[in-house]
Backbone as a printed PyTorch tensor [residue, N CA C, xyz], in Angstrom:
tensor([[[316.1110, 155.6560,  41.7890],
         [316.5860, 155.8420,  43.1450],
         [316.3110, 157.2790,  43.5760]],

        [[315.6430, 157.5070,  44.6960],
         [315.3150, 158.8600,  45.1310],
         [316.5350, 159.7670,  45.3120]],

        [[317.6660, 159.2020,  45.6950],
         [318.8510, 160.0320,  45.9220],
         [319.3300, 160.7090,  44.6460]],

        [[319.0080, 160.1240,  43.5010],
         [319.4740, 160.6610,  42.2330],
         [318.5530, 161.7270,  41.6580]],

        [[317.2990, 161.7300,  42.0360],
         [316.3150, 162.6480,  41.4920],
         [315.7740, 163.5420,  42.6050]],

        [[316.0940, 164.8300,  42.5420],
         [315.6960, 165.7720,  43.5900],
         [314.1880, 165.8190,  43.7860]],

        [[313.4350, 165.6210,  42.7290],
         [311.9710, 165.6390,  42.8370],
         [311.4400, 164.4610,  43.6460]],

        [[312.1690, 163.3630,  43.6560],
         [311.7090, 162.1590,  44.3540],
         [312.2540, 162.0450,  45.7770]],

        [[313.1330, 162.9420,  46.1640],
         [313.6770, 162.9080,  47.5190],
         [312.5870, 163.2830,  48.5200]],

        [[312.4940, 162.5390,  49.6260],
         [311.5170, 162.9310,  50.6440],
         [311.9190, 164.2640,  51.2720]],

        [[310.9640, 165.1560,  51.3920],
         [311.2390, 166.4720,  51.9710],
         [310.8310, 166.5380,  53.4310]],

        [[309.7760, 165.8180,  53.7760],
         [309.3700, 165.7170,  55.1760],
         [308.8110, 164.3260,  55.4350]],

        [[309.0670, 163.8530,  56.6480],
         [308.7040, 162.4900,  57.0190],
         [308.0820, 162.5100,  58.4100]],

        [[306.9860, 161.7790,  58.5870],
         [306.4290, 161.5170,  59.9090],
         [306.6900, 160.0430,  60.1900]],

        [[307.4430, 159.7840,  61.2270],
         [307.8630, 158.4240,  61.5690],
         [307.1170, 158.0000,  62.8360]],

        [[305.9670, 157.3300,  62.6590],
         [305.1480, 156.9120,  63.7930],
         [305.6800, 155.5980,  64.3400]],

        [[305.8790, 155.5650,  65.6530],
         [306.4650, 154.3810,  66.2760],
         [307.9600, 154.3450,  66.0720]],

        [[308.5840, 155.5150,  66.1460],
         [309.9900, 155.6650,  65.7600],
         [311.0000, 155.1540,  66.7800]],

        [[310.5640, 154.8860,  68.0110],
         [311.5380, 154.4740,  69.0240],
         [312.5330, 155.5940,  69.2820]],

        [[313.8150, 155.3300,  69.0800],
         [314.8300, 156.3750,  69.2730],
         [315.1760, 157.0870,  67.9620]],

        [[314.3740, 156.8740,  66.9380],
         [314.4940, 157.6600,  65.7140],
         [315.5680, 157.2580,  64.7310]],

        [[315.9440, 155.9970,  64.7130],
         [316.9800, 155.5500,  63.7900],
         [316.6360, 155.8220,  62.3320]],

        [[315.4250, 155.4980,  61.9400],
         [315.0040, 155.7310,  60.5480],
         [314.9360, 157.2230,  60.2420]],

        [[314.4450, 157.9930,  61.1820],
         [314.3550, 159.4430,  60.9820],
         [315.7440, 160.0520,  60.7980]],

        [[316.6790, 159.6390,  61.6300],
         [318.0370, 160.1640,  61.5070],
         [318.6770, 159.7410,  60.1930]],

        [[318.4300, 158.5110,  59.7760],
         [318.9630, 158.0200,  58.5140],
         [318.4200, 158.8490,  57.3450]],

        [[317.1070, 159.0450,  57.3050],
         [316.4910, 159.8000,  56.2040],
         [316.9180, 161.2650,  56.2050]],

        [[317.0410, 161.8380,  57.3810],
         [317.5000, 163.2310,  57.4720],
         [318.9320, 163.3560,  56.9720]],

        [[319.7660, 162.4110,  57.3370],
         [321.1610, 162.4430,  56.9230],
         [321.3160, 162.1700,  55.4310]],

        [[320.6280, 161.1580,  54.9180],
         [320.7860, 160.7560,  53.5240],
         [320.1270, 161.7280,  52.5470]],

        [[318.9020, 162.1740,  52.8770],
         [318.1300, 162.9800,  51.9310],
         [317.9410, 164.4390,  52.3490]],

        [[318.3330, 164.7810,  53.5700],
         [318.1150, 166.1380,  54.0550],
         [316.6640, 166.4000,  54.4130]],

        [[315.9030, 165.3280,  54.6260],
         [314.4760, 165.4630,  54.9360],
         [314.2680, 166.0060,  56.3460]],

        [[313.1930, 166.7370,  56.5170],
         [312.7530, 167.1910,  57.8320],
         [311.9370, 166.0460,  58.4210]],

        [[312.3670, 165.4860,  59.5490],
         [311.7300, 164.2870,  60.0980],
         [311.1330, 164.5500,  61.4690]],

        [[309.9080, 164.0800,  61.6280],
         [309.1880, 164.1990,  62.8890],
         [308.8580, 162.8000,  63.3720]],

        [[309.4610, 162.3920,  64.4760],
         [309.2330, 161.0690,  65.0190],
         [308.2560, 161.1160,  66.1800]],

        [[307.4080, 160.0990,  66.2630],
         [306.4410, 159.9930,  67.3490],
         [306.6220, 158.6310,  68.0010]],

        [[306.8220, 158.6340,  69.3100],
         [307.0200, 157.4090,  70.0680],
         [306.1580, 157.4290,  71.3230]],

        [[305.9720, 156.2690,  71.9370],
         [305.2150, 156.1970,  73.1870],
         [306.0570, 156.6050,  74.3910]],

        [[307.3460, 156.3600,  74.3250],
         [308.2200, 156.4990,  75.4840],
         [308.9330, 157.8470,  75.5540]],

        [[308.7450, 158.5740,  76.6490],
         [309.4980, 159.8200,  76.8320],
         [311.0100, 159.5720,  76.8890]],

        [[311.4060, 158.4240,  77.4170],
         [312.8350, 158.0770,  77.4900],
         [313.3950, 157.9100,  76.0760]],

        [[312.6410, 157.2380,  75.2090],
         [313.0930, 157.0640,  73.8290],
         [313.1430, 158.4140,  73.1020]],

        [[312.1660, 159.2680,  73.3280],
         [312.1560, 160.5800,  72.6780],
         [313.3780, 161.3880,  73.0980]],

        [[313.6790, 161.3730,  74.3870],
         [314.8440, 162.1070,  74.8890],
         [316.1380, 161.5580,  74.2940]],

        [[316.2600, 160.2400,  74.2670],
         [317.4740, 159.6030,  73.7170],
         [317.5980, 159.8630,  72.2170]],

        [[316.4900, 159.7620,  71.5090],
         [316.5020, 160.0150,  70.0700],
         [316.9130, 161.4340,  69.7300]],

        [[316.3990, 162.3960,  70.4870],
         [316.7820, 163.7930,  70.2590],
         [318.2580, 164.0300,  70.5940]],

        [[318.7390, 163.3440,  71.6390],
         [320.1590, 163.4550,  71.9890],
         [321.0380, 162.8750,  70.8770]],

        [[320.6490, 161.7290,  70.3440],
         [321.4070, 161.1320,  69.2430],
         [321.3880, 162.0250,  68.0060]],

        [[320.2420, 162.6180,  67.7200],
         [320.1500, 163.5350,  66.5790],
         [321.0960, 164.7150,  66.7730]],

        [[321.1480, 165.2460,  67.9780],
         [322.0480, 166.3690,  68.2690],
         [323.5110, 165.9540,  68.1200]],

        [[323.8500, 164.7600,  68.6260],
         [325.2230, 164.2500,  68.5070],
         [325.6450, 164.1020,  67.0480]],

        [[324.6880, 163.7950,  66.1880],
         [324.9730, 163.5910,  64.7640],
         [324.7830, 164.8760,  63.9520]],

        [[324.5380, 165.9940,  64.6310],
         [324.3650, 167.2690,  63.9370],
         [323.0560, 167.3590,  63.1660]],

        [[322.0500, 166.6280,  63.6170],
         [320.7750, 166.5820,  62.9080],
         [319.6180, 167.2070,  63.6940]],

        [[319.9250, 167.9300,  64.7570],
         [318.8460, 168.4640,  65.5900],
         [317.9800, 169.4810,  64.8470]],

        [[318.4900, 170.0480,  63.7700],
         [317.6740, 170.9690,  62.9660],
         [316.7790, 170.2090,  61.9840]],

        [[317.0130, 168.9210,  61.8030],
         [316.2660, 168.1100,  60.8400],
         [315.3810, 167.0490,  61.4990]],

        [[315.7090, 166.6610,  62.7310],
         [314.9910, 165.5680,  63.3930],
         [314.4250, 166.0470,  64.7230]],

        [[313.1400, 165.8150,  64.9230],
         [312.4950, 166.1260,  66.1980],
         [311.6560, 164.9350,  66.5770]],

        [[311.9130, 164.4040,  67.7710],
         [311.1700, 163.2510,  68.2450],
         [310.3720, 163.6640,  69.4750]],

        [[309.1140, 163.2920,  69.4810],
         [308.2270, 163.6330,  70.5800],
         [307.3750, 162.4220,  70.9340]],

        [[306.6440, 162.5260,  72.0270],
         [305.7730, 161.4220,  72.4180],
         [304.3820, 161.6190,  71.8380]],

        [[303.6740, 160.5180,  71.7140],
         [302.3050, 160.5610,  71.2190],
         [301.4420, 161.3940,  72.1680]],

        [[301.7720, 161.3850,  73.4450],
         [301.0020, 162.1460,  74.4250],
         [301.1360, 163.6440,  74.1740]],

        [[302.3150, 164.0710,  73.8160],
         [302.5430, 165.4770,  73.4890],
         [301.7420, 165.8820,  72.2570]],

        [[301.7060, 165.0010,  71.2680],
         [300.9420, 165.2660,  70.0480],
         [299.4560, 165.3400,  70.3670]],

        [[298.9690, 164.3960,  71.1770],
         [297.5470, 164.3870,  71.5310],
         [297.1470, 165.6290,  72.3160]],

        [[298.0100, 166.1020,  73.2040],
         [297.7250, 167.3380,  73.9510],
         [297.5120, 168.5050,  72.9920]],

        [[298.3620, 168.5990,  71.9750],
         [298.2420, 169.6930,  71.0040],
         [296.9540, 169.5720,  70.2020]],

        [[296.5880, 168.3490,  69.8320],
         [295.3540, 168.1400,  69.0720],
         [294.1490, 168.5200,  69.9280]],

        [[294.1350, 168.0710,  71.1780],
         [293.0150, 168.3840,  72.0590],
         [292.9180, 169.8780,  72.3380]],

        [[294.0510, 170.5330,  72.4890],
         [294.0450, 171.9750,  72.6890],
         [293.4860, 172.6730,  71.4520]],

        [[293.8870, 172.2270,  70.2940],
         [293.3940, 172.7970,  69.0350],
         [291.8710, 172.6220,  68.9310]],

        [[291.3850, 171.4430,  69.3100],
         [289.9430, 171.1890,  69.2490],
         [289.1980, 172.0880,  70.2300]],

        [[289.7370, 172.2370,  71.4450],
         [289.0930, 173.0830,  72.4490],
         [289.0280, 174.5290,  71.9940]],

        [[290.1020, 175.0070,  71.3860],
         [290.1340, 176.3930,  70.9090],
         [289.1960, 176.5650,  69.7330]],

        [[289.1070, 175.5480,  68.8870],
         [288.2910, 175.6220,  67.6830],
         [286.7860, 175.5460,  67.9290]],

        [[286.4050, 175.0330,  69.1050],
         [284.9660, 174.8590,  69.3690],
         [284.3560, 176.1400,  69.8970]]])
């Protein structure tokens, strides 16, 4: 069981298709993992971040939209060329 062995505990998680981040919040709470959720909906990202804050997990859980991630990737590519 990962909870029993510190080496097997997840330290960081990327949760693609996270919705409002239920799995991310669970993993952050149970294992102390740093969780990054990616969703299509800005409404879901906002709600997920609000729920994380309500649960005291805003330092461990960050939910963003795929569009935000793609903007950063495209900016990185433009700068790199």
